[in-house]
DSSP file (Angstrom, degrees, kcal/mol; ACC not computed):
  #  RESIDUE AA STRUCTURE BP1 BP2  ACC     N-H-->O    O-->H-N    N-H-->O    O-->H-N    TCO  KAPPA ALPHA  PHI   PSI    X-CA   Y-CA   Z-CA
    1    1 A M     >        0   0    0      0, 0.0     4,-2.1     0, 0.0     5,-0.1   0.000 360.0 360.0 360.0 -38.0   -5.1   -2.3   -6.4
    2    2 A R  H  >  +     0   0    0      1,-0.2     4,-2.2     2,-0.2     5,-0.2   0.905 360.0  52.1 -67.1 -36.7   -1.3   -2.0   -6.3
    3    3 A G  H  > S+     0   0    0      1,-0.2     4,-2.2     2,-0.2    -1,-0.2   0.924 107.9  51.1 -64.1 -43.1   -1.6    1.8   -6.6
    4    4 A E  H  > S+     0   0    0      1,-0.2     4,-2.2     2,-0.2    -1,-0.2   0.906 108.7  51.3 -63.2 -41.4   -4.0    1.9   -3.7
    5    5 A C  H  X S+     0   0    0     -4,-2.1     4,-2.1     1,-0.2    -1,-0.2   0.927 110.1  48.7 -54.7 -49.6   -1.6   -0.1   -1.6
    6    6 A R  H  X S+     0   0    0     -4,-2.2     4,-2.5     1,-0.2    -2,-0.2   0.853 109.7  52.5 -67.5 -36.8    1.3    2.3   -2.4
    7    7 A L  H  X S+     0   0    0     -4,-2.2     4,-2.1     2,-0.2    -1,-0.2   0.878 110.3  48.5 -64.7 -40.0   -0.9    5.3   -1.6
    8    8 A G  H  X S+     0   0    0     -4,-2.2     4,-2.2     2,-0.2    -2,-0.2   0.867 112.0  49.2 -68.8 -36.4   -1.8    3.8    1.8
    9    9 A V  H  X S+     0   0    0     -4,-2.1     4,-2.1     2,-0.2    -2,-0.2   0.945 112.4  46.5 -64.7 -49.4    1.8    3.1    2.6
   10   10 A S  H  X S+     0   0    0     -4,-2.5     4,-1.9     1,-0.2    -2,-0.2   0.867 111.0  52.9 -63.3 -35.6    2.9    6.5    1.7
   11   11 A E  H  X S+     0   0    0     -4,-2.1     4,-2.5     1,-0.2    -1,-0.2   0.953 109.8  48.9 -56.6 -51.9    0.1    8.1    3.7
   12   12 A N  H  X S+     0   0    0     -4,-2.2     4,-2.1     1,-0.2    -2,-0.2   0.833 108.6  52.6 -62.5 -36.2    1.1    6.1    6.8
   13   13 A S  H  X S+     0   0    0     -4,-2.1     4,-1.7     2,-0.2    -1,-0.2   0.902 109.8  48.3 -64.9 -40.7    4.8    7.0    6.4
   14   14 A V  H  X S+     0   0    0     -4,-1.9     4,-2.5     1,-0.2    -2,-0.2   0.952 112.6  48.8 -65.2 -47.0    3.9   10.7    6.3
   15   15 A L  H  X S+     0   0    0     -4,-2.5     4,-2.9     1,-0.2     5,-0.3   0.861 108.9  53.5 -63.2 -31.9    1.6   10.3    9.4
   16   16 A R  H  X S+     0   0    0     -4,-2.1     4,-2.0     1,-0.2    -1,-0.2   0.876 109.3  48.2 -66.4 -37.0    4.4    8.5   11.2
   17   17 A T  H  < S+     0   0    0     -4,-1.7    -2,-0.2     2,-0.2    -1,-0.2   0.886 114.3  47.2 -71.4 -37.7    6.7   11.3   10.5
   18   18 A I  H  < S+     0   0    0     -4,-2.5    -2,-0.2     1,-0.2    -3,-0.2   0.969 120.7  34.2 -63.8 -53.2    4.1   13.9   11.7
   19   19 A F  H  < S-     0   0    0     -4,-2.9    -2,-0.2    -5,-0.1    -1,-0.2   0.729 101.0-153.6 -82.7 -19.0    3.1   12.2   14.9
   20   20 A G     <  -     0   0    0     -4,-2.0    13,-0.2    -5,-0.3    -1,-0.1  -0.092  33.2 -38.5  80.0-177.7    6.6   10.7   15.7
   21   21 A P        -     0   0    0      0, 0.0     2,-0.4     0, 0.0    11,-0.2  -0.336  54.5-134.6 -81.7 166.7    7.6    7.7   17.7
   22   22 A K  E     -A   31   0A   0      9,-2.9     9,-2.3    -2,-0.1     2,-0.6  -0.919  14.8-120.1-120.0 145.1    5.9    6.5   20.9
   23   23 A R  E     -A   30   0A   0     -2,-0.4     7,-0.2     7,-0.2     2,-0.1  -0.752  29.1-123.9 -86.4 124.5    7.4    5.4   24.2
   24   24 A D     >  -     0   0    0      5,-3.2     4,-1.3    -2,-0.6     5,-0.1  -0.407  12.8-143.9 -67.3 135.5    6.4    1.9   25.1
   25   25 A A  T  4 S+     0   0    0      2,-0.2    -1,-0.1     3,-0.1    -2,-0.0   0.861  94.4  40.5 -70.9 -36.6    4.8    1.8   28.6
   26   26 A V  T  4 S+     0   0    0      1,-0.1    -1,-0.1     3,-0.1    -2,-0.0   0.972 129.2  23.1 -81.0 -58.8    6.3   -1.5   29.7
   27   27 A K  T  4 S-     0   0    0      2,-0.1    -2,-0.2     1,-0.0    -1,-0.1   0.589  91.5-133.3 -89.9 -11.4    9.9   -1.4   28.4
   28   28 A W     <  +     0   0    0     -4,-1.3     2,-0.3     1,-0.2    -3,-0.1   0.858  60.7 133.4  52.0  45.6   10.3    2.4   28.2
   29   29 A E        -     0   0    0     -5,-0.1    -5,-3.2    -7,-0.0     2,-0.3  -0.863  59.3-109.0-116.8 151.8   11.8    2.1   24.6
   30   30 A W  E     +A   23   0A   0     -2,-0.3     2,-0.3    -7,-0.2    -7,-0.2  -0.609  42.8 169.6 -81.9 141.8   10.8    4.1   21.6
   31   31 A R  E     -A   22   0A   0     -9,-2.3    -9,-2.9    -2,-0.3     2,-0.1  -0.976  35.3 -94.4-150.6 165.4    9.0    2.5   18.9
   32   32 A R        -     0   0    0     -2,-0.3     2,-0.2   -11,-0.2   -16,-0.0  -0.404  45.0-107.3 -78.9 154.3    7.1    3.2   15.7
   33   33 A L        -     0   0    0    -13,-0.2    -1,-0.1    -2,-0.1     2,-0.1  -0.586  31.6-127.9 -78.5 141.3    3.3    3.7   15.7
   34   34 A H     >  -     0   0    0     -2,-0.2     4,-2.0     1,-0.1     5,-0.2  -0.367  26.8-102.3 -83.4 169.6    1.3    0.9   14.3
   35   35 A T  H  > S+     0   0    0      1,-0.2     4,-2.3     2,-0.2     5,-0.1   0.907 120.3  52.8 -58.2 -46.6   -1.4    1.4   11.6
   36   36 A E  H  > S+     0   0    0      1,-0.2     4,-2.4     2,-0.2    -1,-0.2   0.920 109.3  49.9 -59.8 -45.4   -4.3    1.2   14.1
   37   37 A E  H  > S+     0   0    0      1,-0.2     4,-1.9     2,-0.2    -1,-0.2   0.897 108.1  52.2 -60.4 -37.3   -2.7    3.8   16.3
   38   38 A L  H  X S+     0   0    0     -4,-2.0     4,-2.6     2,-0.2    -1,-0.2   0.906 107.5  52.9 -62.0 -40.2   -2.3    6.0   13.4
   39   39 A D  H  < S+     0   0    0     -4,-2.3    -2,-0.2     1,-0.2    -1,-0.2   0.913 109.5  49.6 -60.5 -43.7   -6.0    5.6   12.6
   40   40 A D  H  < S+     0   0    0     -4,-2.4    -1,-0.2     1,-0.2    -2,-0.2   0.844 113.4  44.6 -65.9 -31.7   -6.9    6.6   16.1
   41   41 A L  H  < S+     0   0    0     -4,-1.9     2,-0.7     1,-0.2    -2,-0.2   0.873 114.1  50.7 -84.0 -34.3   -4.8    9.7   16.2
   42   42 A Y     <  -     0   0    0     -4,-2.6    -1,-0.2    -5,-0.2   -27,-0.0  -0.880  62.8-176.2-108.4 110.5   -5.9   10.9   12.7
   43   43 A F        +     0   0    0     -2,-0.7    -1,-0.1    -3,-0.1     3,-0.1   0.482  48.4 102.9 -86.4  -4.1   -9.6   11.0   12.2
   44   44 A S  S    S-     0   0    0      1,-0.1     3,-0.1     0, 0.0    -2,-0.1  -0.478  82.9 -96.1 -77.6 151.4   -9.8   12.1    8.6
   45   45 A P        -     0   0    0      0, 0.0    -1,-0.1     0, 0.0     5,-0.1  -0.298  51.8 -90.3 -64.4 152.0  -10.6    9.4    5.9
   46   46 A N     >  -     0   0    0      1,-0.1     4,-1.7    -3,-0.1     3,-0.2  -0.083  36.2-105.8 -64.2 166.7   -7.7    7.8    4.2
   47   47 A I  H  > S+     0   0    0      1,-0.2     4,-2.1     2,-0.2     5,-0.1   0.755 116.2  59.1 -68.3 -28.1   -6.4    9.3    1.0
   48   48 A I  H  > S+     0   0    0      2,-0.2     4,-2.2     1,-0.2    -1,-0.2   0.924 107.1  47.0 -68.1 -46.4   -7.8    6.5   -1.2
   49   49 A Q  H  > S+     0   0    0      1,-0.2     4,-2.1     2,-0.2    -2,-0.2   0.883 109.6  53.4 -62.1 -39.7  -11.3    7.2    0.0
   50   50 A A  H  X S+     0   0    0     -4,-1.7     4,-2.4     2,-0.2    -1,-0.2   0.914 109.4  48.3 -61.2 -46.5  -10.8   10.9   -0.6
   51   51 A I  H  X S+     0   0    0     -4,-2.1     4,-2.0     1,-0.2    -2,-0.2   0.929 112.3  48.7 -65.5 -41.8   -9.7   10.4   -4.2
   52   52 A K  H  X S+     0   0    0     -4,-2.2     4,-2.0     2,-0.2    -1,-0.2   0.856 109.4  53.3 -59.6 -39.9  -12.6    8.1   -5.0
   53   53 A L  H  X S+     0   0    0     -4,-2.1     4,-1.8     2,-0.2    -1,-0.2   0.933 109.7  47.5 -65.3 -46.4  -15.0   10.6   -3.5
   54   54 A R  H  X S+     0   0    0     -4,-2.4     4,-1.9     1,-0.2    -2,-0.2   0.855 109.3  53.5 -67.4 -33.8  -13.7   13.4   -5.7
   55   55 A R  H  X S+     0   0    0     -4,-2.0     4,-1.9     2,-0.2    -1,-0.2   0.936 108.7  50.0 -60.2 -45.3  -13.9   11.2   -8.8
   56   56 A M  H  X S+     0   0    0     -4,-2.0     4,-1.8     1,-0.2    -2,-0.2   0.844 109.1  50.9 -67.0 -34.6  -17.5   10.5   -8.1
   57   57 A T  H  X S+     0   0    0     -4,-1.8     4,-1.7     1,-0.2    -1,-0.2   0.889 108.0  52.9 -67.7 -37.1  -18.3   14.1   -7.6
   58   58 A G  H  X S+     0   0    0     -4,-1.9     4,-2.0     2,-0.2    -2,-0.2   0.836 107.5  51.5 -62.8 -34.4  -16.7   14.9  -10.9
   59   59 A V  H  X S+     0   0    0     -4,-1.9     4,-2.6     2,-0.2    -1,-0.2   0.887 105.7  56.4 -69.9 -37.9  -18.9   12.3  -12.6
   60   60 A G  H  X S+     0   0    0     -4,-1.8     4,-1.4     1,-0.2    -2,-0.2   0.901 107.9  48.1 -62.2 -36.7  -22.0   13.9  -11.1
   61   61 A H  H  X S+     0   0    0     -4,-1.7     4,-0.8     2,-0.2     3,-0.4   0.948 111.1  49.1 -62.5 -49.3  -21.0   17.2  -12.7
   62   62 A V  H >X S+     0   0    0     -4,-2.0     3,-1.3     1,-0.2     4,-0.9   0.907 108.2  54.8 -61.2 -42.1  -20.5   15.6  -16.0
   63   63 A A  H 3< S+     0   0    0     -4,-2.6     3,-0.3     1,-0.3    -1,-0.2   0.847 104.1  54.8 -63.4 -32.1  -23.8   13.8  -15.8
   64   64 A C  H 3< S+     0   0    0     -4,-1.4    -1,-0.3    -3,-0.4    -2,-0.2   0.679  95.3  69.3 -73.2 -15.9  -25.7   17.0  -15.2
   65   65 A K  H << S-     0   0    0     -3,-1.3    -1,-0.2    -4,-0.8    -2,-0.2   0.880 106.2-109.4 -68.7 -42.2  -24.2   18.6  -18.4
   66   66 A G    ><  -     0   0    0     -4,-0.9     3,-0.9    -3,-0.3     6,-0.3  -0.520  21.9 -77.5 125.3 164.3  -26.1   16.4  -20.8
   67   67 A E  T 3  S+     0   0    0      1,-0.2    -1,-0.1    -2,-0.2     6,-0.1   0.753 114.9  63.6 -72.1 -25.4  -25.9   13.6  -23.3
   68   68 A R  T 3  S+     0   0    0     -3,-0.1    -1,-0.2     4,-0.1    -2,-0.1   0.668  80.8  97.9 -77.2 -17.3  -24.5   15.6  -26.2
   69   69 A R  S <> S-     0   0    0     -3,-0.9     4,-1.5    -7,-0.1    -3,-0.1  -0.359  75.2-129.9 -73.5 153.9  -21.2   16.6  -24.4
   70   70 A G  H  > S+     0   0    0      1,-0.2     4,-1.8     2,-0.2     5,-0.1   0.872 105.8  56.4 -65.5 -40.2  -18.1   14.6  -25.1
   71   71 A A  H  > S+     0   0    0      1,-0.2     4,-2.2     2,-0.2    -1,-0.2   0.855 104.0  53.4 -67.1 -36.2  -17.2   14.1  -21.5
   72   72 A Y  H  > S+     0   0    0     -6,-0.3     4,-2.9     1,-0.2     5,-0.3   0.934 108.0  50.7 -62.1 -46.3  -20.6   12.5  -20.8
   73   73 A R  H  X>S+     0   0    0     -4,-1.5     4,-2.0     1,-0.2     5,-1.7   0.870 109.4  51.0 -63.4 -31.1  -20.0   10.0  -23.6
   74   74 A V  H  <5S+     0   0    0     -4,-1.8    -1,-0.2     2,-0.2    -2,-0.2   0.926 112.1  47.1 -64.5 -45.7  -16.5    9.1  -22.2
   75   75 A V  H  <5S+     0   0    0     -4,-2.2    -2,-0.2     1,-0.2    -1,-0.2   0.916 117.6  41.5 -69.5 -41.8  -18.0    8.5  -18.7
   76   76 A V  H  <5S-     0   0    0     -4,-2.9    -1,-0.2    -5,-0.2    -2,-0.2   0.811 106.5-129.6 -75.2 -30.2  -20.9    6.3  -20.1
   77   77 A G  T  <5 +     0   0    0     -4,-2.0    -3,-0.2    -5,-0.3    -4,-0.1   0.789  68.9 119.9  89.4  32.4  -18.6    4.6  -22.5
   78   78 A K      < -     0   0    0     -5,-1.7     2,-0.3    -6,-0.2    -1,-0.1  -0.712  39.4-174.9-125.8  82.9  -20.6    5.0  -25.6
   79   79 A P        -     0   0    0      0, 0.0     3,-0.0     0, 0.0    -9,-0.0  -0.593  11.1-159.2 -77.6 142.4  -18.6    7.0  -28.2
   80   80 A E        +     0   0    0     -2,-0.3     2,-0.3     1,-0.1     0, 0.0   0.848  69.0  36.9 -88.4 -40.8  -20.5    7.8  -31.4
   81   81 A E  S    S-     0   0    0      0, 0.0     2,-0.5     0, 0.0    -1,-0.1  -0.818  74.9-124.1-121.3 159.8  -17.8    8.5  -33.8
   82   82 A Q        -     0   0    0     -2,-0.3    -2,-0.0    -3,-0.0     0, 0.0  -0.880  21.8-137.3-105.7 130.2  -14.4    7.0  -34.5
   83   83 A I        -     0   0    0     -2,-0.5     0, 0.0     1,-0.1     0, 0.0  -0.694  26.5-114.3 -79.9 124.1  -11.4    9.3  -34.5
   84   84 A P        -     0   0    0      0, 0.0     2,-0.2     0, 0.0    -1,-0.1  -0.277  30.3-118.2 -62.1 150.0   -8.9    8.6  -37.3
   85   85 A L  S    S+     0   0    0      3,-0.0     2,-0.2     2,-0.0     0, 0.0  -0.504  70.0  32.1 -87.0 154.5   -5.4    7.4  -36.3
   86   86 A G  S    S-     0   0    0     -2,-0.2     0, 0.0     2,-0.0     0, 0.0  -0.496 102.3 -15.5 104.0-169.0   -2.2    9.3  -37.0
   87   87 A K  S    S-     0   0    0     -2,-0.2     2,-0.1     1,-0.1    -2,-0.0  -0.495  73.6-108.5 -73.5 136.5   -1.3   12.9  -37.2
   88   88 A P        -     0   0    0      0, 0.0    -1,-0.1     0, 0.0    -2,-0.0  -0.366  35.7-106.9 -66.8 140.7   -4.1   15.3  -37.5
   89   89 A R        -     0   0    0     -2,-0.1     2,-0.3     1,-0.1     0, 0.0  -0.313  35.0-106.0 -70.2 151.8   -4.6   17.1  -40.8
   90   90 A H        -     0   0    0      2,-0.0     2,-0.4    -2,-0.0    -1,-0.1  -0.561  33.5-162.4 -80.4 137.7   -3.7   20.9  -41.1
   91   91 A R              0   0    0     -2,-0.3    -1,-0.0     1,-0.1     0, 0.0  -0.991 360.0 360.0-120.8 126.3   -6.7   23.1  -41.3
   92   92 A W              0   0    0     -2,-0.4    -1,-0.1     0, 0.0    -2,-0.0   0.409 360.0 360.0 -99.8 360.0   -6.3   26.7  -42.6
């Protein structure tokens, strides 16, 4: 949750730099754009939704590969064998 907040803040700061300040209609002073105004100007989905969508497409590709693959077992969460701890043994 905290990482998602940080991504949203950094995305808004980049968008504020791209679009620049806005002149207030009443006071004729420059001000920063609010988040809602940034959303109106930039129609693409936010970065958090894009990352989650890419993760889900990756999971779909892994699911198509089959149950015997290691990546599928990691996604499902059912490892069959236990890996020994420590440094791996030398194999010649």
